[in-house]
N, C-alpha and C positions, 0 to 999 in steps of 0.2 A: 183758329181761331176765336179772336176778346184774349190775346195773348196767353198766359198760364192762372188769369185771378179768375175766381168765385163769378158768376153773374151778381149782375148787381141784385142785393135783398137777398145776399147768402154767402155773404160773409159773415163770419160765428163770431168770431176773434176778442179781444178786450182794444185792440188794438183797431179796428174796421173803425172809418166814420161814423156807419150809420152801422150799428148793429141789432137785427129784428130775429134774435132767437124765437124757434116753433114753443106756444102753450097752446099744448095741447088739451091741458085737462077742461073735461066742457062745463064742470062745475066756475072757470074763473072768469072775469070781464076782459077782451080780448084773444080770445080766442084765438088766433089765425091758421090754422092746419087747411081751411078748404082754401083761401088768399093765398099761401104757404105755396101751395102743390098747382095748381091755377098760374102761376106768374112761373111756377117751372118749370111746367108743362108746356107754354108758352116758350120758353126760352131753346128745349128743347126743340121743341119745329121749328123755330127762328134756325139754330143750328144744321136741322135737317134737310135743312132746305138748300144747303151748301156744300153739305156734305158729301161725296163721290161715292159712298161705299155704305153699305147697309149696316156698317156697325162707327159706334158714334162715342167719341171718349167727353166726358165734360171737367173738364181742369177746374179742380174745386186752391186754389191753392194761390198764395203768393210767398214772396221773400218778405218774414217777420212777421207772419203773421198767425200762426201756429201758436204762440205764446201761451195758451194756454188751449192746450191739445184737448182736453176733459169738453170741455166746450166745442169745440166742434165738433168733436165723434158722438158724442149726445144727441146737436141738431145731425148731423149726416146720418146717422141713426133710425131718426125719425122719417130725415128725409126721404132715404130709401123707402121705409115700411109704408110708408101713407102714399110715396108714389106706385108704388109696384101694389098698393089696396087699388088705389085710383083704378090704373092703368087698368086693373084685374076686373073692375067693374063694369068699362069704356071698349064697347062691341067696336066701335070705329079707330079705341086706339092701332096706330098702325105698327107698334111693336109689339 
């Protein structure tokens, strides 16, 4: 599914065409946590529809797009943290 590249909007490397990092400071204009998590969960639900098992792997890489790994890992940590918080608060989540 989607080869092995990150879902659109979730490439966090300096070599990505459209880098859209998490802006999670509530005092900063452009705070995008809610939008990013909603977009990511939509991608998860989309992929889950065609997955045959109860387990799914979201691939988040592509050749030469980990040139600045710290940027990736910082944003992946935020993605995991905020997604887990959203899913725990959503009683209708299927996972």
